[in-house]
N, C-alpha and C positions, 0 to 999 in steps of 0.2 A: 440674425440681424442684432446689432448693437450699434446704441446710443454713443453719438461722436465724446461724450463727456466722458465716458468707460475711462480710467487711468489702466496703462497699460503695466502694470506690475507684475510678479512671478504670477500669484493667484491668477489672475485674468488672463495673464499669457497661458498657465498651463491650463485651462480653460478651454482658451480657443484653440488649442490643439487638440484636445481633448473631443470636440465636436468633429473635426475630420473634416470640417470643409475650408476650401482653398482661397474660394472666390468672398468676402463679405461684404452686403450689403448695408451701410452704415446712415444713421438719418438722423435728423436733428432735436437734438433734445431724446423725449423718449415719442417723438409720435411720430409713430410705423408708418404712416401714410405722407409724408416727408422724407423721400429718401436722397441724400446728398453727393454721394460720395461710395466709393469701392473699397476695399482695406483686401489685401491679399497677406495671407499667412508668413509669406517668402519676406514681407515687410519687416516682421517682426525679429528676425536673424542675427539684426545687430543691433537691437535695443537692450540696453542694459536696464533690467527691471528697476533699478535705483533711483532709476531717473525721473521716475512717474512722469515718463512722457504720456499724452491722451490718446485717443484715438484721431481727434482732430489733428493732433498737429502732425502725426505721421502721414493720413490723408493729404492735408494739406501739402506735404513737404512732394510726397511721389506723384499727389494730381492725376490716377489711373481714368482712363476716358471713362465714363459712365454714358449707355445709350439708354433714350427710354424709345419705348415702341409702340405701336398700337394694339390693338387685341387682334385686327384681322388682316396683322401682315403676313404674308405670305411666308412659310416655312425655305422654298428656294430662295427668298430676297434674304431675308437671314443671314441663310447659309453661304452668299454672296459674299457677305459683310463679314460673316466671322472668317472666313478662308485668308481675308486680307493681311488679317493676325493682328489688328492693333489691339480687339479685343475679343471674351469668348462667354462671356454674358450680359446678357441686357434685360431692364426690366419692364416687365409687359403694362400697360397703361389703359384704361378702360374711363370714356367720358361719365358722368357723374349729371345728376337734375340738376345739380348749382353752378353757378355763373359765379367769374374771377372779378371780386368788384374794381380790381386795374385794369385789367384786358375786356372786361365785358364777353369774354370766353366762358365756354363750360368750361367747367375745371374737370380734371384728369387726377385718378388716384390709383396705387398701383394694386395690381391682382396679381401677381406671381412675379416668375421670371424665367428665363427661356436660356440655357447654356448650347453652345455646340454638342456637346453631349446628350443633350433630348435629341436633338435634331439628325444624330448619325445613330440613335435609339430607333427612329421613325423610320428610317432608311434599310434598315436590318430589320424591323419589327421585333425588336429584343431587347430587354432592360444587360444594360451592363454597370456591371456591379462590380467597383472598385474597393481593396481592401480595406480602405478608410472610412467606407460611406457610413453614415447611420443610418438610410433607409437603405435596406435590398429588396425593397419591393415598390416603386412611384405607383403602383393600382391602389394595392390596401397600403399601403405606407408602411409595412411591415418592418419597425426597429431591430437595428440588428442587434445583439446580446453581447455585451464585452466580458465575460466571464472566463475567457481564457486570454484575453489579451489587458497585456501588460496596464494598468493604471494610475499614469503619472499622479494623480490627483490626492488617489490614497498613499501614496509614497509620500508626499509632503505631508498629506493632516495625521501626524505623530511625532512623538520625539525621538529623538535622533542623537548620539553622543556627538557633543561640539569637537570639532580637531582642529579650532580655530582660535582660540585663547590666546589671544594676546599676553606680554610678559607684562605689560602693562595695567593691562583689567585684570589680568592676575594678582598684580602686585598691589595693586585698590582694593578686590574682594578680602584678600588676606589682613589687610591692613582692617579692614569695613568687621571684618570677623574678630579679630581680636578683640577691638573697640565695644564691637557689640554686647559679646556675652562671657562669662568668665570662662564657658569650658573651652573657647577658642584661645585661652592663653599661655601663655608658656608652662604653668601651672598645671596642665594637663595635656597639652601636645605642643610636640617642635614647632618652628614655622615650617620647618623641611615636609615634614607629616602632612601639618595642616593644606599645605599646596598641594602637593601629592592627590591629598581625599579631594580638592576641589578639581583640578583635573580629570580627575574619573568621575563627578559626581555633576560636569558640567553638560544642559540638554540645553538643545535648541528645538523650538515649539515652531511647525508656520500651518498658516492654516491653506486651505488649497479652496478652498468655495469661496465664490462669489454673490449673492442673491442679486445683484444688481444685475448682471448677464443676462443677455438673451433676455431680456424682460422674463425674466424666468425669477416668480409669484409664488408658486404651489412650495418648491423646495426652501426649506430655511436651512442659512447660515447653519454650517457644521463647525463646531469650535471642541477641542481639545481641554478638559477640564485639566485644574489645577487638584483642584478640592469640588465634592458634591455631596451636596446637603443631606446631613442623617448616614452620613457612611465616615469611622473612623479611618484618620491617617496615621502615615507613621511618617511621613515627610517635613522636615523643615526648608522651606523656600525662599531664597532670594534672587528677586530678577535684579540681574543685571545689565539686559537692553532692553529692549520696546515695552512694551504693557497689558497688564490685562483688567480685566472687570470684575468687580466685588458688585455680587447682592445682598444688601441687606435691609429686610423688612419693606422688601417692593422698593425698596431704593438700588440705585447703580451709583456706584464709586470707579473711578480707575486709578488704578496704582501703577507707579512710572518707576524706574530702575531705584534701586537699592527700598526696594519696599519690601519686608520680609513676612513670611507666615510662620506660623506651628512652633511662633518662641517658648509656648506652653513645653515641647517636649523637651528642649534645650532644660527647662527648670526644673523636668522631672527626671532628669537625666540627674543635674545638678544634687536634684535629693536624693536619687540613689545613691550616689559614689559621698553625699557629705552627709546625710540624713539616716535615718529608720524609716524605709516606706511597710507599709503595712507588705503583708504578705499575701500575693494573689494578687497586685494591682495589677490596672491593665495600665501598659504604658503605650498610651495614641492620641491622639489629637480629633475631639468628633466636632463636627462642625456643625452649628446651628446659628438658623435665620434670626 
C-alpha cells in the first residue's frame, strides 16, 4: 500500500518495481484504513523521475476503477465481475462497531484484498506463483529470497563514473578549481591535464531506498558515505550538483554545490612540493566530530 503523497522519483519507482506488485492500493495521507485509489505499475512506464509527480497525480489522471466488496460476498459473484475485465482486484471490507456521523450507518474498514488470481487458485486448489511474486506461499506467507535476482536498488545505491559531464560544467569546475587552490593553477598542472583529471574522477551518487514507502519504519534509509567518522581518507571532494549532509557535534548541516571537503590534503601536498615534510608523515585526512 502507498500513501498518495509519495513522490515518484527514481528512488521510489525503483523500490516499487523491486516489490513485484502490479496493482497497489493507495491510501489518503498515512491512513491505511482509507483506501481511495489504485496505482498500476504500468502507469509508471512514461513517468519522468525528474518531474517529481506524486502518486495522487498519477491516480487522478488514470482513475482506475476501485471496487469495494463485503467480506461475505460469494466468490462466484466476484469471478463473474472479474470476467468482465474492468478490474481484477477488489478491496474487502467488514462492518465495525463504529457509526459514521454523516450517514448514521455502521462504518466499514478494509481487511484485505481479493484478486482474480486468488479465485483461480481456489478453483484449482493450488498456489499460482508468479516469477515476480514476493510471497511464494499464501498460507505460511513465505517470502521469496532475492539472492539470485538482480536488485536494481543495489545498483543505484553506490558510486558510478559519471559519463555525462557537460562542457559548461567542466569549464566551470576547472575555473573553480584553479581559483580555489594553488595546486590547480598553471604553475603546477596544465589546464588540459586538469580537465582530463576532472573527467576521470567525476562520480555520480544515487540513493535507492526511501524510508517512507510502504510505511516501512523498520528499515533505515541507506546512505552512501563520503567520509566516515574517525576513518582517514585520501579524497578531496567537490560537490558539483546535489547536496550532502554533514554531521558535527550532534548538529546537521546541508552542503550544496561548490562545497568542498579535504582541503587539508591539498595543503599537505603543497607542503610536500614546496616545504620540508617530516619523514614518515602520513598524508591523509582525519575526520573528527
